[in-house]
N, C-alpha and C positions, 0 to 999 in steps of 0.2 A: 504494499499500500504506500504509494508516494505521498509524502507529507514533508513540508519544509518548515523547520523551526529555527528561529534565530534568538540568540540571547544578547541583550544589550545592557549597558549600565556604565556608570562612571568608573574611573580607575579604582581598582581595589574592591570592587563590589562582589567579587567571588564568581564571576561568570565562568571562568575556565574550569574551576573545581566543580561547579554545579552542572556544566555541560557534560563533563566526564561521567558524573554520577547518573545523570539523566539517561545518557547513552547506555550505560551498563544496565540500568533498570529496564529500559525498553527492550534491550537484547534478551534479558532474562524472561521477558514476557513474549518472546517469539518474533520480535520485529528485527528486520535487517536494517542496521543503522550505519550511516556514514557520518563521522564527526570531523569537522574542519574549522578553519578560523580565517579571519581577515584582520589586517591585510595578510596575504599568504595563501596557503592551501595547495600550492603547486610550485614548481621550480621557479618559473618566471615571476610569479607573484611574491614568492619568498624573497627573491632578490630585490624587488621593489620595497618590500617590508623593511629590509635592512637599511635602505636609504631613509624611509619615512620615520623610523623610530630611533635612529641613531642621534644621541644628544649633540654630536658634533655638527649636526645640520640644523641647529636651532634657528638660524637665520633664513630658513626656507620661506619663500613667498607663499602666502595663503593660496593663491590661485595655482601655483605649481604643485602644492600639496594636494589640492583637489584633483588635478589632472592625474597625478600619480596614483591616488586611490582609485580613480575610475579605470585606469589602465590595469592595475592589479586585479580589480574586480571583474573586468571583462574577461581576462584570461582565466581566472578562477571559475567563473560561471561556465565558460565554454569547455574547460578541461575537466572540471570536477563536479560542480553542482548539477548542471543540466543532465549529464549522462547518468548520474546517480538517481535522479528523479525519474528518468526514462526507464531505469531498471526497476522502478517501484520501491526504492528504498526510502527510509526516513532520513532526511538530512538535518543535522544539528550544526549550526554555524555560530561560532563565537564572534559576534559583530557582523553587521551587513549594512544595508543602505541607510537605516535609521541613524547609525553612528556618524555617517557623513553629514547628515542634516544637523545632528546635535553638535558635533565638533567643528566642522568647517562652516556650518550655517550659524547656529546660535553662538558657538564659541568664538569663531574667527570673524563672524559678521558678513560672510559671503551671502549673496542673493539666494534665497531658498528655492525660488523657481528655477534658477540656473542649476542648482544642485540636483533638483528633481529631474531635470532634463538629462544631466550627466548620468544619473543613476539609471534612468530608463534606457539610455543608450547602452550602458554597460550590462544590464541584466535582461533586457527584453521582457519575456513573460515569466522569468524565474523569480517570482515574488513570494515572500514568506506567507505561509498559511497562518502562522502564529508567531508573534514576537513576544518573548518573555523579558520584560524590563525589570532588572534587579535594581530597585531603588535603595540607595545607601547614602548616608551623610558624606559629603565631599571631603571634609577635613579628615575624618577617620579613614576614608577610602584611599586618599592620596598617601597618607602616612603608611598604610598597609602596603600599598604598591611600591613605595620607595624602599621599605624594608625588604620586600621581595627582591627588588633589583640589587640591593646590597648583598643578599644571600646568593643570588644567581649571577655571580660575577662574570660568567662566560657569555651572558647575553647583554649586549649593550643597547637596551631598548627603552631608555628612560626619558625620551624627548618630551613626551606629553606630561609625565609626572613632574617635569621641571617648570611647567606653567604655574602661574600664580593662582591663588584661591578664587579670585574673581572669575577667571577663565573657567575653572571647574564648576563653579556655581552656575555660570551661564549654560554650560553643557547639561548639567542636571535639570535646570529649569526647562531647557529645550526638549529634553527627553520627555518630561512630564507634559509639556504642551503638545508634543506629537501624540502621546498616548490619549490625551483628551480629544484629539481630532480623528483618531484612527481606532476603530473597534477591534482590529486584529492585534493591537498591542495590549498586553495584559500586564499591569503593574504589580510586581511582587515585592513585598517588604523583605529586604535582604538583611535585616538585623536579626540577631539570634544565632543559634548554633547552625553548623552546616546541615545537620539533620533536619532542623526545623525549616530552614529555607528550602531544602530539597522537597520536603513534604508539600510546601506551598506550590512549588513548581509542578509537582505531580497532580495536585488538585486542579490547577489551572489547565493542564494538558488533558486531564480526564474529561473536561467539558467538551473537548474537540475530537478526541480519539476514543475508539472502543477499547478501553483499557480496564484491567481489574481495579477494584477499589483501591484508593490511594494508600490505605494502611497495610496493604499486603507487601511482603518483602520483595 
C-alpha cells in the first residue's frame, strides 16, 4: 500500500529518532517501508546536503540555498521516493517540502509563492499523504541539536543550528501557520519521553492507515 509520510519540526525536535521508531513499528505490522531524509537520500542529493549544512558556508545567499534544496529534492524524488511509491511501499521522509517553506520562507523571508513553485517543480505529484509536525520549544531544541553535533564530530552539519533564536522562532511559527492552513499536517506535541511522543505519532497515523490499535507493540 503506497503511502507517503513526512516528519517535520525545528532543530532538535526528535524527528530522526521518531522516524526510525515509526518505521520499525510499521514493518512489525507487515508494511514494507522505505525510510529516507532531506536534504539527501541518494548520492547526488547527499553531496548537495554536505554543501547546505556545512557551517563553513554560513554566508550562502538565501536564493542559492533555495535552489540547492530544490535540486537535491528533484533528484531524491526521481531516484528514491517516486519509485518506492510505485512499488507500493510506505515512504517515511525526515523533512520535505514543508521544511523549505518554514526555513527558507518564514525563516529567511523568501517569497512563499516562489517556494511553492520550486517545490512543485521538484516533486511533481509526489506529495505527502500525511505530514507529522513535531512541535518543540526552539530554545531546548537548538540546545539539543548543538549537543548532538558536538557528540557526532564526524558530521559537520551545524549550519542551521548556528542561526540565532529569532530565526528558529520564525521557523517554528511558520510550521504552525502551515499546519493551520493544511489539513494533511498533523501537529504532534514533541515534549515528553521518546515513548510518549512515539505513541502520539502512532495515534495520528492510525487515523489515516488501517493499523492495529496504537497501544499494541
